[in-house]
C-alpha positions in Angstrom: 0.0 0.0 0.0 1.4 3.4 -1.0 1.0 6.7 0.8 0.8 9.9 -1.3 2.7 12.8 0.2 1.6 16.4 -0.3 4.2 18.9 -1.4 4.2 20.5 2.1 4.7 17.1 3.7 7.5 16.2 1.3 9.4 19.4 1.9 9.0 19.0 5.6 10.3 15.5 5.5 13.2 16.6 3.3 14.1 19.4 5.7 14.1 17.0 8.6 16.5 14.7 6.8 18.8 17.5 6.0 18.7 18.7 9.6 19.3 15.2 10.9 22.3 14.8 8.6 23.8 18.2 9.7 23.3 17.4 13.3 24.9 13.9 12.9 27.9 15.5 11.1 28.3 18.1 13.9 28.0 15.4 16.6 30.6 13.2 15.0 33.1 16.0 14.8 32.9 17.3 18.3 31.5 14.2 20.0 28.2 15.8 20.8 26.0 18.6 19.3 27.2 22.1 19.8 25.2 25.3 20.4 26.9 28.6 19.4 25.3 31.4 21.4 27.1 34.2 19.7 26.9 34.3 15.9 26.2 37.5 14.0 24.1 37.6 10.9 25.8 37.6 7.5 25.0 39.8 4.6 25.8 37.1 2.0 23.1 34.6 1.2 23.5 31.4 3.3 26.4 32.8 5.2 25.1 31.8 8.6 24.5 28.2 7.6 27.9 28.0 5.9 29.6 29.0 9.1 27.8 26.6 11.4 28.1 23.7 9.0 31.8 24.5 8.4 32.6 24.7 12.1 30.6 21.6 13.1 27.9 23.5 15.0 24.4 22.1 15.3 22.5 25.2 16.2 23.3 28.9 16.7 21.9 32.1 18.2 21.9 35.0 15.8 22.8 38.2 17.7 20.9 40.7 15.5 21.0 44.4 15.3 17.7 46.2 14.6 18.5 46.7 10.9 18.9 42.9 10.4 15.8 41.8 12.3 13.8 40.7 9.2 16.9 39.0 7.8 17.4 36.9 10.9 13.7 36.0 11.0 14.1 34.7 7.4 17.2 32.7 8.2 15.4 31.0 11.2 12.4 30.2 9.0 14.5 28.9 6.1 16.6 26.6 8.3 14.2 24.8 10.7 15.9 23.8 14.0 19.3 25.4 13.2 18.9 29.0 14.4 17.1 31.2 16.9 17.7 35.0 17.3 18.3 37.7 19.8 17.7 41.4 19.2 19.9 44.3 19.9 19.9 48.0 19.1 21.8 51.3 19.8 20.8 52.0 23.4 21.5 55.7 23.0 18.5 56.1 20.7 15.2 57.3 22.3 13.2 54.5 20.8 15.6 51.7 21.9 13.3 50.0 24.3 10.4 50.2 21.8 12.5 48.6 19.1 13.7 45.8 21.4 10.1 45.1 22.6 8.8 45.0 19.0 11.5 42.4 18.0 10.8 40.3 21.1 7.2 40.2 20.1 8.2 39.2 16.6 10.1 36.1 17.8 13.4 37.1 19.2 14.1 35.1 22.4 16.7 37.3 24.0 18.4 40.7 24.1 21.9 41.0 22.6 24.4 41.6 21.8 23.9 45.0 23.6 26.9 47.0 22.7 26.6 50.8 23.0 28.6 53.8 24.0 27.0 54.0 27.5 27.8 53.0 31.0 26.8 49.5 32.0 25.0 50.9 35.0 23.5 53.9 33.2 19.8 54.6 32.7 19.8 53.3 29.1 21.1 49.8 30.1 19.0 49.7 33.2 15.9 50.1 31.1 17.0 47.1 29.0 17.6 45.0 32.1 14.1 45.8 33.3 12.7 44.8 29.9 14.6 41.5 30.0 13.1 40.7 33.4 9.6 41.7 32.2 9.8 39.6 29.0 11.6 36.7 30.8 14.5 36.6 28.3 18.3 36.8 28.9 20.4 39.8 28.0 23.9 39.4 26.5 26.2 42.4 27.2 29.5 43.4 25.6 31.8 45.0 28.2 34.8 47.1 27.0 36.5 49.6 29.2 39.4 50.4 26.8 39.2 51.3 23.0 41.1 49.0 20.7 41.8 51.6 18.1 41.7 55.4 17.9 38.1 56.8 17.9 36.4 53.5 18.9 35.4 54.5 22.4 34.2 52.2 25.1 31.2 49.9 25.3 29.0 49.4 28.4 31.9 50.7 30.5 32.3 50.3 34.2 32.2 46.5 34.8 33.7 47.0 38.2 30.4 48.6 39.3 28.3 45.8 37.7 27.8 43.6 40.8 25.5 46.2 42.2 23.4 46.0 39.0 23.1 42.3 39.1 22.2 42.3 42.7 19.5 45.0 42.1 18.0 42.9 39.2 17.6 39.4 40.5 14.9 38.5 37.9 17.2 39.5 35.0 19.3 36.8 33.4 22.7 38.3 32.4 25.3 36.9 30.0 28.7 38.6 30.1 31.0 38.9 27.1 33.8 41.1 25.7 37.2 42.4 26.5 36.5 43.8 29.9 34.5 40.8 31.0 37.4 38.5 30.4 40.2 40.8 31.5 38.4 41.3 34.8 38.5 37.6 35.6 41.8 38.6 37.1 42.0 40.9 40.1 44.8 42.8 38.3 43.9 44.4 35.0 46.6 46.5 33.3 45.3 49.9 32.2 44.5 50.2 28.5 45.1 46.5 27.6 42.2 44.8 26.0 43.8 41.3 25.9 46.0 40.9 29.0 48.6 38.1 29.0 50.3 36.2 31.8 49.2 34.7 35.1 45.8 35.6 36.4 45.4 36.9 40.0 42.3 35.3 41.6 39.4 37.5 42.8 38.5 39.5 39.7 35.0 41.0 39.4 33.8 38.7 36.6 34.9 35.6 38.5 33.2 36.8 41.6 29.9 37.7 39.8 29.8 34.1 38.4 30.2 32.8 41.9 28.0 35.2 43.8 24.9 35.6 41.5 22.8 32.7 40.2 21.5 35.0 37.4 24.9 35.9 36.0 26.5 33.8 33.2 29.4 34.0 30.7 30.1 33.5 27.0 33.4 32.2 25.7 33.2 34.0 22.4 35.6 36.2 20.4 39.4 36.7 20.8 38.7 37.9 24.4 37.4 34.4 25.4 40.1 32.6 23.4 42.8 34.8 25.0 41.5 33.9 28.4 41.7 30.2 27.8 45.4 30.6 26.6 46.9 33.2 29.0 46.9 31.0 32.1 45.7 27.4 31.1 45.9 26.0 34.7 43.7 28.8 36.0 41.4 28.5 33.0 40.9 24.8 33.6 39.9 25.4 37.2 37.7 28.3 36.2 35.8 26.2 33.7 35.3 23.5 36.3 34.1 25.9 39.0 31.7 27.6 36.7 30.6 24.6 34.7 26.9 25.4 35.1 27.4 29.1 34.2 29.5 29.1 31.0 28.5 28.7 27.4 30.3 28.4 24.1 30.0 31.2 21.5 32.2 32.1 18.6 31.6 35.8 17.5 33.6 34.8 14.4 33.8 36.7 11.2 35.1 34.0 8.9 32.9 32.8 6.1 33.2 29.1 6.1 33.9 27.8 9.6 37.5 27.2 8.6 39.0 30.7 8.7 38.4 32.1 5.2 38.0 35.8 5.4 39.1 36.1 9.0 40.5 39.6 9.2 41.6 39.8 12.8 45.3 40.5 13.4 45.2 38.9 16.9 47.8 36.0 17.0 45.4 33.4 18.4 42.8 33.8 15.7 44.4 35.5 12.7 43.4 33.6 9.6 41.5 31.0 11.7 37.9 30.2 12.7 37.3 31.4 16.2 34.7 28.7 16.8 37.1 25.9 15.9 39.9 27.5 17.9 37.8 27.9 21.0 36.1 24.5 20.8 39.5 22.9 20.4 40.8 24.7 23.5 37.8 23.8 25.6 37.9 20.2 24.5 41.5 19.9 25.4 40.9 21.1 29.0 37.6 19.3 29.8 36.1 15.9 30.1 33.6 14.9 27.4 30.8 15.4 30.0 32.0 18.9 30.9 32.5 19.8 27.2 29.0 18.8 26.4 27.6 20.8 29.3 29.3 24.0 28.3 28.8 23.6 24.5 25.2 22.4 24.6 23.4 21.8 27.8 23.9 25.1 29.6 22.8 27.2 26.6 19.8 25.2 25.6 18.6 25.2 29.2 19.2 28.9 29.8 17.7 30.1 26.5 14.9 27.5 26.8 15.2 26.1 23.3 14.5 22.5 22.2 17.3 20.0 22.1 
């Protein structure tokens, strides 16, 4: 007896087969499926899928500026099960909260990456933290206290004051990221250095927030996260174990193919390389398979409340 499939049923079945094959490929490469919580949308057609397939990632969170909201919605719709999206905007604009709220109502499941030329404890960001609590979504913040080039400025500056913000917003789920977040794992932060090297002095504000606040989490993405893993490997291994329930993998990679093509960073650890691959390799080398799976899949899917 034969069953006739409608075109919609056929396409749905085909999409499911493609997704299953992609997930199987990702699982075989890293030993388990990987969630990337920090991928920015691409302007080239299919760029997001090219990156996660190339880097062996099963699913990714698109951190979407307001101008790319419709683009990310289309990517999510076109690739069932492979992407979800967060929404961000320039927090200095008077309509910032209205834009964020609109995109949350349109399907975004988090705020981020929030990266603006404001203080992390200023009124603009406090309004975003309140919105995140109201809408029950996480907020991913880029902290940078030092500019990396002339004219860049700083982003959500003042991380040393952030413990008071986290304490005052117990219903907001925070995810920390960026140069200042990772530099301040150490209690000693050299002035003006975005990517410090050398031994880490215990007791830094980022480390303490992860220990002290159940609603504060971290993101291993970008050169800043990769630099942290390399600068003091013994400390990093202990850090990963101590905060095993708080940390998540993200790439924040600009390469096109998940293998380093088009990577324009001059930083030694990632120049010409895929940040996702470099960070996943470093994490895999310093963790057990169980811990690697927790950081690269379980923590993120649980925190963001997305289907496995």
